[in-house]
C-alpha positions in Angstrom: 14.8 -3.7 -11.2 13.9 -7.5 -10.6 10.9 -8.3 -8.9 11.9 -9.6 -5.1 9.4 -10.6 -2.2 8.1 -7.6 0.4 8.9 -8.1 3.9 6.0 -8.8 5.8 3.6 -5.9 6.8 4.8 -3.8 4.1 2.6 -4.3 1.8 -0.2 -2.6 4.0 2.2 0.4 4.6 2.4 0.8 0.3 -1.6 0.7 0.3 -2.2 3.1 2.9 0.5 5.8 1.0 -0.9 4.9 -2.7 -4.4 5.9 -1.5 -3.0 9.1 0.2 -3.4 10.4 -2.9 -6.9 9.4 -3.7 -9.5 7.2 -4.3 -8.7 4.0 -6.6 -9.7 0.7 -7.1 -7.9 -2.7 -6.4 -6.0 -3.1 -9.8 -5.1 0.8 -9.9 -3.6 0.3 -6.4 -1.1 -2.8 -7.7 -0.7 -1.2 -11.0 0.5 2.7 -9.4 2.6 0.4 -6.5 4.4 -1.5 -9.7 4.8 1.8 -11.7 6.5 3.7 -8.9 8.6 1.4 -8.0 9.7 0.1 -11.4 8.7 -3.0 -12.0 10.4 -4.2 -9.1 7.2 -4.4 -6.6 4.4 -6.7 -8.9 1.3 -7.0 -6.1 -0.7 -10.5 -7.4 -4.0 -10.2 -6.2 -3.9 -13.2 -4.1 -1.8 -10.4 -1.9 -3.9 -7.2 -2.5 -6.9 -8.2 -1.7 -6.6 -10.1 1.3 -4.5 -6.8 2.5 -7.1 -4.3 1.4 -9.8 -6.7 3.6 -7.4 -6.6 6.2 -7.3 -2.6 6.5 -10.6 -2.6 6.2 -11.3 -4.6 9.0 -8.8 -2.3 11.1 -10.9 0.7 9.6 -7.7 2.5 7.8 -9.6 2.1 5.1 -13.0 2.3 3.2 -14.4 1.3 0.1 -17.8 2.3 -2.2 -18.9 0.9 -5.2 -18.5 3.1 -8.4 -18.1 2.5 -12.1 -14.6 3.3 -13.3 -13.6 5.3 -16.6 -14.6 2.2 -18.9 -17.7 2.1 -17.2 -16.9 -1.4 -15.1 -18.3 -2.1 -11.4 -15.3 -1.6 -9.0 -14.7 -1.5 -5.3 -12.8 1.8 -4.7 -11.0 2.0 -1.4 -10.1 5.1 0.6 -8.0 6.0 3.6 -10.2 7.2 6.7 -9.1 9.6 8.9 -7.5 6.4 11.4 -5.8 5.2 8.2 -4.1 8.3 8.1 -2.9 8.8 11.3 -1.7 5.1 10.8 0.4 6.0 7.6 1.7 8.6 9.6 2.8 6.3 12.1 3.7 3.1 10.0 5.6 5.6 7.6 7.8 7.3 11.0 8.7 3.5 12.2 9.8 2.6 8.3 11.9 5.5 8.4 13.8 4.8 11.7 14.0 1.3 11.2 15.7 1.5 7.5 18.2 4.1 9.3 18.8 1.9 12.3 19.6 -1.1 10.2 21.5 1.5 7.7 24.0 2.1 10.2 24.4 -1.1 10.7 24.9 -2.2 7.3 27.3 0.6 7.0 29.7 0.0 10.2 33.5 -1.1 9.7 
């Protein structure tokens, strides 16, 4: 698939979903999203890190410094309880929205 821009607010949801699988550092988060989307979603650092900081300020994720598998220091992010609730809420809202949009687009 050809890469495209995400609708505003969608990146936060994708990050929360990625972190639901377990703690990850920023680069691994962007790689996971790219991999699962079969390269259609390529998240640059200029979008990723402001989103991570915003999620952290909201209390939906927390961060800790640790060492990666190749012995580099990196900030690892993980979901908080509030983040898990927010992921559930946003996921339900996303499914409702896309369902309604699909109904409108499929109407004849």
